C-alpha positions in Angstrom: -21.3 -27.6 -4.7 -21.0 -26.9 -8.4 -20.6 -23.3 -9.4 -23.5 -22.1 -11.5 -22.7 -19.4 -14.0 -25.3 -16.8 -14.6 -25.6 -13.5 -16.4 -25.4 -10.7 -13.8 -28.7 -9.4 -12.8 -29.2 -5.7 -13.2 -32.1 -3.5 -12.2 -34.4 -2.0 -14.7 -33.0 1.0 -16.7 -35.2 3.4 -14.9 -33.9 2.5 -11.4 -30.2 2.0 -12.1 -27.8 4.8 -11.3 -25.3 3.5 -13.9 -26.2 6.2 -16.4 -24.8 8.8 -14.0 -21.1 9.4 -13.9 -19.3 7.4 -11.3 -17.5 10.5 -9.8 -20.9 12.2 -9.5 -22.4 9.3 -7.6 -19.4 8.9 -5.4 -19.3 12.6 -4.5 -23.0 12.9 -3.9 -22.9 9.7 -1.8 -20.0 11.2 0.2 -22.0 14.3 0.9 -24.8 12.2 2.3 -22.4 10.2 4.5 -20.8 13.4 5.7 -24.1 15.1 6.6 -25.3 11.9 8.3 -22.1 11.7 10.3 -22.1 15.3 11.4 -25.8 15.0 12.5 -25.2 11.9 14.6 -22.0 13.2 16.1 -23.7 16.5 17.2 -26.9 14.8 18.4 -25.0 12.0 20.1 -22.8 14.6 21.9 -25.8 16.4 23.3 -27.9 13.4 24.4 -25.0 11.7 26.0 -24.4 14.7 28.2 -27.9 14.3 29.5 -27.6 10.6 29.9 -24.3 10.9 31.8 -26.0 13.3 34.2 -28.9 10.9 34.7 -26.9 7.7 35.1 -24.1 6.6 37.4 -20.4 5.7 36.6 -21.2 2.1 37.5 -23.9 2.0 34.8 -21.5 3.1 32.0 -18.8 0.8 33.3 -21.1 -2.2 33.3 -22.3 -1.4 29.8 -18.7 -0.9 28.5 -17.5 -4.2 30.0 -20.5 -6.1 28.6 -20.0 -4.5 25.2 -16.4 -5.7 25.2 -17.5 -9.4 25.6 -20.4 -9.0 23.1 -18.0 -7.6 20.4 -15.2 -10.0 21.2 -17.3 -13.0 20.5 -18.9 -11.7 17.3 -18.0 -13.9 14.4 -19.5 -11.9 11.6 -17.0 -9.0 11.4 -14.1 -11.5 11.7 -14.9 -13.0 8.3 -14.9 -9.7 6.4 -17.6 -11.1 4.1 -19.0 -7.7 3.3 -15.7 -6.5 1.9 -15.3 -9.7 -0.1 -18.7 -9.3 -1.6 -18.2 -5.6 -2.3 -15.0 -6.2 -4.3 -16.7 -9.0 -6.3 -17.7 -7.5 -9.7 -20.8 -9.5 -10.6 -24.0 -9.5 -8.6 -25.7 -12.7 -9.5 -28.1 -15.1 -7.8 -25.1 -17.1 -6.8 -23.1 -14.3 -5.3 -26.1 -13.0 -3.4 -27.2 -16.4 -2.1 -23.7 -17.2 -1.0 -23.0 -13.9 0.7 -26.3 -13.5 2.5 -26.5 -17.1 3.7 -22.9 -16.8 5.1 -23.5 -13.5 6.8 -26.7 -14.8 8.5 -25.0 -18.0 9.6 -22.0 -16.1 11.0 -24.3 -13.7 12.9 -26.2 -16.5 14.5 -23.0 -18.4 15.2 -21.6 -15.4 17.1 -24.7 -15.3 19.3 -24.4 -19.0 20.0 -20.7 -18.5 20.8 -21.6 -15.9 23.5 -24.2 -18.3 25.0 -21.6 -21.0 25.2 -19.2 -18.6 26.9 -21.7 -17.6 29.5 -20.8 -20.3 32.1 -17.1 -19.4 31.6 -17.8 -15.8 32.4 -19.8 -16.8 35.5 -17.0 -19.0 36.7 -14.5 -16.1 36.1 -16.4 -14.0 38.6 -18.2 -11.5 36.4 -21.6 -10.3 37.8 -24.8 -11.6 36.5 -25.7 -8.1 35.3 -22.6 -7.8 33.1 -23.3 -11.3 31.6 -27.0 -10.6 31.0 -26.4 -7.2 29.5 -23.7 -8.8 27.3 -26.1 -11.5 26.1 -28.7 -8.9 25.1 -26.1 -6.8 23.4 -25.0 -9.9 21.5 -28.6 -10.1 20.2 -28.3 -6.5 19.2 -25.1 -7.3 17.4 -27.0 -9.9 15.3 -29.6 -7.3 14.3 -26.8 -4.9 13.5 -25.1 -7.5 11.3 -28.3 -8.4 9.5 -28.9 -4.7 8.8 -25.3 -4.4 7.5 -26.1 -7.0 4.8 -28.6 -4.6 3.2 -26.2 -1.7 3.7 -23.5 -3.6 1.7 -26.0 -4.3 -1.1 -27.0 -0.7 -1.3 -23.5 0.8 -1.0 -22.0 -1.6 -3.5 -24.0 0.4 -6.1 -22.9 3.6 -4.4 -26.4 4.2 -3.0 -25.1 5.9 0.2 -28.1 8.2 0.6 -30.7 5.5 1.7 -28.3 4.0 4.3 -27.4 7.5 5.6 -31.1 8.5 5.7 -32.1 5.4 7.7 -29.2 5.9 10.2 -30.0 9.6 10.6 -33.7 8.8 11.4 -33.1 5.7 13.6 -30.4 7.3 15.7 -32.4 10.1 17.4 -35.5 7.8 17.7 -33.5 5.2 19.5 -32.8 7.6 22.5 -36.5 7.8 23.3 -36.4 4.4 25.0 -33.1 5.3 26.7 -34.4 8.4 28.3 -37.7 6.8 29.3 -35.8 4.0 31.2 -33.1 6.4 32.5 -35.6 8.6 34.2 -37.3 5.5 35.8 -34.2 4.0 37.3 -33.4 1.6 34.4 -29.7 1.9 34.9 -27.6 -0.1 32.4 -30.8 -1.2 30.6 -31.3 2.4 29.4 -28.1 2.1 27.3 -29.1 -1.4 26.2 -32.5 -0.1 25.1 -30.9 2.5 22.9 -28.6 -0.1 21.3 -31.4 -2.5 20.6 -33.8 0.2 19.4 -31.3 1.6 17.0 -30.3 -1.7 15.5 -33.9 -2.8 15.2 -35.1 0.4 13.5 -32.0 0.4 11.2 -32.7 -3.2 10.2 -36.3 -2.5 9.3 -35.4 0.7 7.5 -32.6 -1.0 5.5 -35.0 -3.9 4.5 -37.5 -1.4 3.3 -34.9 0.6 1.4 -33.5 -2.5 -0.4 -37.0 -3.5 -1.5 -37.5 -0.1 -3.0 -34.1 0.6 -4.4 -33.0 -2.9 -5.4 -36.2 -4.7 -6.3 -34.4 -7.0 -8.8 -32.5 -8.8 -6.1 -35.7 -10.0 -4.5 -36.9 -11.4 -7.8 -33.8 -13.6 -8.2 -33.6 -17.3 -7.1 -30.6 -17.1 -4.8 -28.1 -20.0 -4.8 -25.2 -21.1 -2.6 -21.8 -21.9 -4.0 -19.2 -23.6 -1.8 -16.3 -22.6 -4.0 -17.4 -19.0 -4.0 -17.9 -19.2 -0.2 -14.3 -20.3 0.1 -13.1 -17.4 -2.0 -15.1 -14.9 0.1 -13.6 -16.4 3.3 -10.0 -16.3 1.9 -10.4 -12.6 1.0 -12.3 -11.6 4.0 -10.2 -13.2 6.7 -7.3 -10.7 6.1 -9.7 -7.8 6.5 -11.4 -9.5 9.5 -8.1 -10.0 11.3 -7.4 -6.2 11.0 -10.9 -5.5 12.3 -10.4 -7.8 15.3 -7.1 -6.1 16.1 -8.8 -2.7 15.8 -11.6 -3.8 18.2 -9.1 -5.1 20.7 -7.0 -1.9 20.4 -10.1 0.3 21.2 -11.7 -2.0 23.8 -9.1 -4.1 25.5 -8.4 -1.3 28.0 -12.1 -1.6 29.1 -11.6 -5.3 29.8 -8.5 -4.7 31.9 -10.1 -1.9 34.0 -13.5 -3.5 34.3 -11.9 -6.9 35.3 -9.0 -5.8 37.5 -10.1 -2.4 38.9 -13.9 -2.4 38.8 -16.9 -1.1 36.7 -17.2 2.1 38.7 -13.7 3.2 37.7 -14.4 1.9 34.2 -17.4 4.3 34.0 -15.1 7.3 34.8 -12.6 6.1 32.3 -15.2 5.5 29.6 -16.5 9.1 29.7 -13.0 10.5 29.7 -12.1 8.3 26.7 -15.1 9.5 24.7 -14.1 13.1 25.2 -10.5 12.5 24.4 -11.4 11.2 21.0 -12.7 14.6 19.8 -9.5 15.5 18.0 -9.6 12.2 16.1 -13.2 12.6 15.3 -12.5 16.1 13.9 -9.8 14.6 11.6 -12.1 11.9 10.3 -14.9 14.3 9.6 -12.8 16.9 7.9 -9.8 15.1 6.3 -10.4 11.3 6.6 -12.3 10.7 3.4 -10.5 13.2 1.2 -7.0 12.0 2.2 -7.5 8.5 0.9 -8.7 9.5 -2.5 -6.0 12.2 -2.8 -3.2 9.7 -2.1 -4.7 7.2 -4.5 -4.7 9.8 -7.3 -1.0 10.7 -6.6 0.5 7.3 -6.4 3.5 7.2 -8.8 4.1 10.9 -8.5 6.7 10.9 -5.7 7.3 14.6 -5.5 3.7 15.7 -5.4 2.8 12.9 -3.0 5.6 14.0 -0.5 4.3 17.6 -0.6 0.7 16.5 -0.1 1.5 14.2 2.8 3.5 16.9 4.4 0.7 19.5 4.0 -1.9 17.1 5.4 0.3 16.3 8.4 0.6 20.0 9.1 -3.2 20.5 8.7 -3.8 17.7 11.2 -1.4 19.2 13.7 -3.0 22.6 13.3 -6.5 21.3 13.8 -6.0 18.4 16.3 -3.4 19.9 18.6 -5.3 23.1 19.6 -8.4 21.1 20.5 -6.4 18.6 22.5 -4.7 21.4 24.3 -8.0 23.0 25.2 -9.3 19.6 26.5 -6.1 19.2 28.6 -6.1 22.6 30.3 -9.9 22.7 30.9 -10.3 19.0 31.8 -11.7 19.4 35.4 -13.8 22.4 34.5 -15.1 20.8 31.3 -16.1 17.6 33.1 -17.9 19.6 35.8 -19.7 21.7 33.2 -20.8 18.8 31.1 -21.4 15.9 33.5 -21.4 17.4 37.1 -19.0 17.3 40.0 -19.5 13.6 40.7 -17.7 12.8 37.5 -14.5 14.7 38.4 -12.4 11.5 38.7 -12.6 11.4 34.9 -10.5 14.6 34.6 -7.2 12.8 35.3 -8.0 10.1 32.8 -9.0 12.8 30.3 -5.7 14.6 30.6 -3.7 11.5 30.0 -5.9 10.1 27.2 -6.1 13.4 25.3 -2.3 13.5 25.0 -2.3 10.0 23.7 -5.3 10.6 21.3 -3.4 13.2 19.4 -1.3 10.4 17.9 -4.4 8.7 16.4 -5.2 11.1 13.6 -1.6 11.0 12.4 -1.7 7.2 12.5 -5.0 7.1 10.6 -3.6 9.5 8.0 -0.7 7.2 7.4 -3.1 4.2 7.2 -5.1 6.1 4.5 -1.8 6.6 2.6 -0.9 2.9 2.6 -4.4 2.0 1.4 -4.3 4.7 -1.3 -1.0 3.3 -2.4 -2.5 -0.2 -2.7 -0.8 -1.7 0.4 -3.7 -2.2 2.9 -1.9 -5.2 4.5 0.6 -2.9 6.1 -2.1 -1.0 8.0 -3.6 -4.3 9.3 -0.2 -5.5 10.4 0.5 -2.3 12.4 -2.9 -2.4 14.0 -2.1 -6.0 15.1 1.2 -4.9 16.6 -0.5 -2.1 18.5 -3.1 -4.5 19.9 -0.3 -6.9 21.0 1.6 -4.1 22.7 -1.6 -3.1 24.6 -2.3 -6.7 25.5 1.2 -7.4 26.8 1.7 -4.2 28.7 -1.9 -3.5 29.8 -2.3 -6.5 32.1 0.8 -5.8 34.4 0.5 -2.1 34.3 -3.2 -2.3 35.3 -2.4 -4.7 38.1 0.4 -2.4 39.4 -1.1 1.0 39.1 -4.8 0.6 38.3 -6.5 2.6 35.5 -3.6 5.0 35.2 -1.5 2.0 34.3 -4.0 1.1 31.6 -3.7 4.7 30.2 0.1 4.2 30.1 -0.4 0.9 28.1 -2.7 2.7 25.7 0.0 5.3 25.2 2.7 2.7 24.6 0.5 1.1 21.9 -0.1 4.5 20.3 3.6 5.3 20.2 4.5 1.9 18.8 1.9 2.4 16.0 3.2 5.8 15.1 6.8 4.8 15.0 6.1 1.7 12.9 3.9 3.3 10.4 5.9 6.5 9.9 9.2 4.5 9.6 7.5 2.6 6.7 6.1 5.8 5.3 9.6 7.2 5.2 10.7 4.1 3.3 7.8 4.4 0.8 8.0 8.1 0.0 11.1 9.4 1.8 8.9 11.5 4.1 10.5 13.8 6.7 7.6 14.4 9.1 9.6 16.6 11.5 9.6 19.4 8.9 5.8 19.7 9.2 5.4 18.8 12.9 8.3 20.5 14.7 6.7 23.9 14.8 3.2 22.9 16.0 4.7 20.4 18.6 7.1 23.0 20.0 4.2 25.5 20.2 2.0 23.0 22.0 4.7 22.3 24.6 5.3 26.0 25.1 1.5 26.6 25.4 1.3 24.1 28.3 4.2 25.6 30.1 2.6 29.1 29.7 -0.7 27.7 31.1 1.1 26.3 34.2 2.7 29.7 34.9 -0.6 31.5 34.3 -2.6 29.3 36.7 0.0 29.7 39.5 0.5 33.4 39.2 -3.2 34.4 38.8 -6.5 33.6 40.5 -7.8 32.0 37.3 -9.1 28.9 39.0 -11.2 31.0 41.4 -13.4 32.5 38.7 -16.8 31.3 37.7 -16.9 28.0 36.0 -18.0 29.2 32.5 -15.5 32.1 32.7 -12.6 29.8 33.6 -13.4 27.6 30.6 -13.6 30.5 28.2 -10.4 32.1 29.4 -8.4 28.9 29.3 -9.7 27.9 25.9 -9.1 31.3 24.5 -5.6 31.5 25.9 -4.8 28.0 24.5 -6.0 28.8 21.0 -4.3 32.2 20.8 -1.0 31.1 22.4 -0.7 28.1 20.2 -1.3 30.0 16.9 1.0 32.9 18.0 3.8 30.5 19.0 3.5 28.5 15.8 4.1 31.8 13.9 7.0 32.8 16.1 8.7 29.4 15.7 8.2 28.9 12.0 7.0 32.3 10.6 7.8 31.7 6.9 6.6 28.1 6.6 3.4 28.8 8.6 2.6 31.8 6.5 3.3 30.0 3.2 1.1 27.0 4.2 -1.8 29.2 5.3 -1.7 31.1 2.1 -1.6 27.9 0.1 -4.6 26.5 1.8 -6.4 29.8 1.4 -5.7 29.8 -2.4 -7.0 26.3 -2.7 -10.2 27.2 -0.9 -10.7 30.2 -3.1 -10.2 28.2 -6.2 -12.7 25.5 -5.1 -15.3 28.2 -4.5 -14.6 29.7 -7.9 
């Protein structure tokens, strides 16, 4: 189809944010995103405790396995069209028509792909409940994708607040249907209802917001351009490949356990996996956004970049390691307190996974560095390598030793990612990560040894549940910090003082 040139459409002067400085809009939008993220993390943590107590491990295992198939067969994220459209400068009737029509087609094609795969899943021996739940979740994925179109249109103009507001309202409301069904024996459909309700409310809210915030796009006569579509696909496929690898990296373990071990064990594993991600979640909430922009500003200044990366590595270690240690030493007690005694089999998985999950914020920090330096392709390649390691090792290890073997495969994938990405980081900026990590890592190991001695020589495990958790968590935090000072007194003191001075300057 012939390309139609057109002057970019812009909103009326009264509604456009272009008069505001770009930095102001970006920072204000970032604050909205941060507040929305904190709200949903906190609320989600509380409601999932209640849901876990109401529902059985089999329910969570069934949902996790069905979600894997629903996400695996989605076509829309694999094309990366949102990223391609977002980096395209002009917003015209042609770019809008091409982008929106391609996204809608890809979303519906993914649903069709799942329906085609349904007989194959049945022949493979999966239960009708897993397949039916997966089909409904595939419909939910289509709704999510359609809502994402409006989200891209808004965020392309740095209008993060409307998207964050819709998500913050839709998220708690979506749990009304989940609790209603959970208290009436709805089983896996309780979790499905939450997913569908959230995606439906988000879609309606995003449509309403785009009509209010971007009225000009609804007044344009959208057109489709085949040449522009090809350009979008060429750009987006690279991003989409990385996203596919990321999805496999985080969900392929569910497939192995649910298929080869069973959905009940997968339910225990799923709950442990969620808790084990807390250190990574903390990093994303506190440092994830700022790290990328900091690295982007410092590219070309080798000395300052080295110092900044070293400091951020140390900050990650000092924030993620204590929390991971607390989760490790309190695992059985924490599982009992949060979910109840029937979920105790999750404790073993939690202890293994939390050790592995400590590597993730370090890997994500290095990924932010490469993107900030203008080399996002490296991060995608390393994600693909990790997914391949998990795929190759996960199958035999799960067959041989069950879900613990899957945990080992996840660990191997994490180690492979860290080695690869920091080897290349050293090449790029001559980084010596051991100078920042040796003290915290040695302190973490010594803290665990001290805990083992403490638990054997005292009656700690015979105390009341809440008291055990408080004592173990308190010991872990104090011992880790004290040992870090003992191992590296000068470096630790200097870094803490430096962070304190920066905080004081920012307040001033």
